[in-house]
N, C-alpha and C positions, 0 to 999 in steps of 0.2 A: 506492498499502499504507500504510495504516495505523501512525501512529508507537507503539510500545509504551509503555504508561506505568512510568515508573524504579523499582525497587526500593524506592527515600526514598519516591518517591509515593505507590507505593501502602505502602506502613509507616502512614505518612503519613496517608491516610487511614483505614486500620485505628483510628488511632491515635484518629483523633478522633469516628471511629463505638463505640467504644469507653466513650470519655471522656462522650461523650454518653448513654450505656444510664443507662452506671455514675451520672451526676451526676438520670440521671429526664427529663430533657430532650427525648429521642425519646420517640418518637409509635410505639403498635403497628400496625404496618400496614393491621391487619384493625380492628373496634371487638372488646372486651371482649361475651362471649355473658352479654344480659341473665340475669338473675334465674331459671331455669325456674317457672316459673307449676305450679301445687297442680293435684295431677290429678284426673280428674273426682268419677273413687269416691274419695279422699283425702279431699276436698272434702265429697263428700256425708257417708260417715262422721264428718268431724269437725265437722260441722254434726249430726248425728244428737246424740251425746253431748253435743254444749253446752244444748241443747233440751233435753237432761233429760224427757225425755217419754219412755213407754214404750213399745215394739216393738208393744206392743196397741194404745193411743190413736194413734199414730205412722199405723198400718196403717190401723186404725178409718177413722180421717179422708184417710187417704191414696189408700183401696181398694186398699192392698197387704196379704197376710196374712203379719202377724208372723212367721209360719217363714222367709217370701224375706225381706224385715229380717233374723232371726237369726242367715242362713248368712250373709247381705251383709257384716256385720258381726265373723261368727266368721274369726278368725286359724287355725285349726286345717283343717289342707288338707283331711281326709276327709271335713267335710262342705261339701265342694265350697264354700268360701265365695269373695266381695271382688264374684261375677259377679250383675251384676244385669240382664236387657233396658233397651234406653234408652226405653222408653215406662214399666217404674218408676220408670226412676232419675228422671226426669221430673214423674212423680205426687208422689211422692219431694220434689224439690227445691219442687214450686211449692209444697207444704205449709212447706218450712221454712221459703220466702221467699226461694228463691239463685235463682239467672239465671244463666246464661252470658254472661261480656263478653272 
């Protein structure tokens, strides 16, 4: 049968752990989560805004109806904003010079 650690030994180990946590010596057991990458829709919306191009010009160059871009860029839930087919998003991304990474 294994010998149980004494109360003093348990308290010393606990005090040492608390001290290492408070001084920053203890490393987390799991790595911190990396910053979440920007979602595709947010990146595409940001690129469209930064381009300064009209929806008409961008749509014509990418082969996408300007009304589709308008709905995508709209924050109004009644306008069904935010959704694009993947093929449409790819056309816009290509026209704006974006790629997945």
